C-alpha positions as CSV (number, residue, x, y, z in Angstrom):
1,M,100.9,103.9,87.1
2,K,99.3,101.1,89.1
3,I,101.5,98.6,91.0
4,L,100.7,95.4,92.7
5,V,102.7,94.6,95.8
6,T,102.4,90.9,96.9
7,G,103.2,90.5,100.5
8,G,102.0,94.1,101.1
9,A,101.3,93.5,104.8
10,G,104.9,92.3,105.4
11,F,107.8,94.5,106.5
12,L,109.2,95.1,103.0
13,G,105.7,95.3,101.5
14,I,104.4,98.1,103.8
15,N,107.6,100.1,103.5
16,L,107.6,99.8,99.7
17,I,103.9,100.8,99.6
18,R,104.6,103.9,101.8
19,Y,107.4,104.9,99.4
20,L,105.3,104.4,96.3
21,L,102.4,106.3,97.8
22,Q,104.7,109.3,98.4
23,K,105.5,109.1,94.6
24,N,101.8,109.1,93.8
25,Y,101.5,105.6,92.5
26,D,98.2,103.7,92.7
27,I,98.8,100.6,94.8
28,V,97.2,97.1,95.1
29,S,98.3,95.0,98.0
30,L,97.8,91.2,97.9
31,D,98.6,89.3,101.1
32,L,97.3,86.4,103.1
33,A,97.8,88.5,106.3
34,E,95.4,91.3,107.2
35,F,96.6,94.8,106.2
36,N,96.4,96.7,109.5
37,Y,98.2,99.9,108.6
38,P,96.9,103.5,108.4
39,E,97.6,103.4,104.6
40,K,94.7,100.9,104.2
41,E,92.3,103.6,103.0
42,K,94.8,104.9,100.4
43,I,95.2,101.6,98.5
44,N,93.3,98.6,97.2
45,V,93.8,95.8,99.7
46,I,93.1,92.2,98.6
47,Q,93.5,89.6,101.3
48,G,94.2,86.4,99.6
49,D,96.6,83.7,98.5
50,I,99.0,84.0,95.6
51,R,98.5,80.3,95.0
52,N,94.8,81.0,94.1
53,R,94.7,81.8,90.4
54,N,91.3,83.6,90.7
55,T,92.6,85.8,93.5
56,V,95.8,86.6,91.5
57,E,93.8,87.4,88.3
58,K,91.6,89.9,90.3
59,A,94.7,91.5,91.9
60,I,96.5,91.9,88.6
61,S,93.6,93.4,86.8
62,G,94.7,96.8,85.5
63,V,98.2,96.9,87.0
64,D,101.2,98.1,85.1
65,A,103.9,96.4,87.3
66,I,104.2,93.8,90.0
67,V,106.6,93.7,92.9
68,H,106.5,90.1,94.2
69,S,107.6,90.0,97.9
70,A,105.1,87.4,99.2
71,M,106.6,84.3,100.7
72,A,105.9,81.9,103.5
73,L,108.4,82.5,106.3
74,P,111.1,79.9,107.1
75,L,109.2,78.9,110.3
76,Y,106.2,77.8,108.3
77,P,105.6,74.1,107.4
78,K,107.7,72.9,104.5
79,Y,104.7,72.4,102.2
80,E,103.6,76.0,102.7
81,I,107.0,77.4,102.0
82,I,107.5,75.2,98.8
83,S,104.0,75.8,97.4
84,T,104.0,79.6,98.1
85,G,107.5,80.1,96.8
86,I,107.3,78.0,93.7
87,E,103.6,77.6,92.7
88,G,102.7,81.1,93.9
89,T,105.5,82.7,91.8
90,K,104.6,80.6,88.8
91,I,100.9,81.6,89.0
92,L,101.8,85.2,89.4
93,L,104.1,85.2,86.4
94,E,101.6,83.3,84.2
95,E,98.7,85.7,85.1
96,A,101.0,88.7,84.6
97,Q,101.9,87.5,81.2
98,R,98.3,86.8,80.3
99,A,97.3,90.3,81.5
100,N,100.2,91.9,79.5
101,V,101.9,93.3,82.6
102,N,105.3,94.4,81.3
103,R,107.3,94.4,84.5
104,F,107.6,91.9,87.3
105,V,110.2,92.5,90.0
106,H,110.9,89.3,92.0
107,I,112.1,89.7,95.6
108,S,114.3,86.8,96.3
109,S,116.8,86.4,99.1
110,T,120.5,85.8,99.8
111,A,119.2,82.5,101.2
112,V,119.7,81.2,97.6
113,Y,123.4,81.0,98.3
114,G,123.1,78.7,101.2
115,I,126.0,78.8,103.6
116,P,128.7,80.7,101.7
117,D,132.3,79.6,101.8
118,H,133.6,83.0,100.6
119,H,132.8,86.7,100.7
120,P,131.9,88.9,99.0
121,L,129.1,87.0,97.2
122,Y,128.3,87.7,93.5
123,E,125.1,87.2,91.7
124,T,126.9,84.7,89.4
125,D,127.8,82.5,92.4
126,K,126.3,79.0,92.6
127,L,122.8,78.9,94.0
128,D,122.6,76.3,96.8
129,G,119.7,77.1,99.0
130,V,119.5,75.5,102.4
131,G,116.2,74.2,103.8
132,P,112.8,74.6,102.2
133,Y,113.0,78.4,102.2
134,G,116.3,78.6,100.4
135,K,115.4,75.8,98.0
136,A,112.0,77.4,97.2
137,K,113.7,80.7,96.5
138,V,116.2,79.1,94.1
139,E,113.3,77.3,92.2
140,A,111.3,80.5,92.1
141,E,114.3,82.3,90.5
142,K,114.5,79.6,87.9
143,I,110.9,80.2,87.0
144,C,111.6,83.9,86.7
145,E,114.6,83.2,84.5
146,N,112.4,81.2,82.1
147,F,109.9,84.0,81.8
148,R,112.8,86.4,81.3
149,K,114.2,84.2,78.5
150,A,110.7,84.4,76.9
151,G,111.1,88.2,76.6
152,N,109.6,89.4,79.8
153,C,111.2,92.0,82.1
154,V,111.8,90.1,85.3
155,P,114.5,91.6,87.5
156,I,115.4,89.6,90.6
157,L,116.6,91.2,93.8
158,R,118.3,89.3,96.6
159,P,118.2,91.5,99.7
160,K,119.6,90.6,103.0
161,S,117.6,90.9,106.2
162,F,115.6,94.1,106.8
163,I,115.6,96.1,109.9
164,G,113.7,99.2,110.9
165,P,110.5,100.5,112.5
166,E,107.8,97.9,112.9
167,R,110.2,95.0,112.4
168,L,109.3,92.0,114.5
169,G,111.4,90.0,117.0
170,V,115.0,90.8,117.9
171,F,115.3,93.2,115.0
172,A,113.0,95.6,116.8
173,L,115.3,95.6,119.9
174,L,118.4,96.0,117.8
175,Y,116.9,98.8,115.7
176,D,115.8,100.7,118.9
177,W,119.3,100.3,120.3
178,A,120.9,101.6,117.1
179,Y,118.3,104.4,116.8
180,T,119.0,105.6,120.4
181,G,122.8,105.4,120.0
182,H,123.4,102.4,122.3
183,N,126.3,100.1,121.5
184,F,125.8,96.4,121.0
185,P,127.8,93.6,119.6
186,M,127.2,92.3,116.1
């Protein structure tokens, strides 16, 4: 089975790719960022933009499933976030449908809930994304829902923040502290 991972050079992407390689899947990574990992020689790396239909068409060629985790980070300009999250997702879904890819897993975010007024949160709770990132994730989910209603298999996952080895910023420090058994406030 051949799987396309968008955002393959990101934290979730590289860890998913490593897992899938252990399970002997063939992998294609599509990301704007350069793929600078030892696994580079074991996969097909395409450095490109999910908003470019020709690039997406090339990346999707021959794949059986797609895990879509590419997204402009919240610190990017508003236009980049909106266009990547919404237009990029739409192009990927359209090209997947055109290529008869039967499974498309959309990685969303709990940012779709905005600032919650209750816990626990449920997948049926109101979607009220805050800022360009949260709003783009909500709109991308709506696009996925429309493709699902048309008979496509499009599960949506809403993970929280990820931590672990190679995570950037403060997460690296917190992970190292947890890994070495140091106490720290949360």
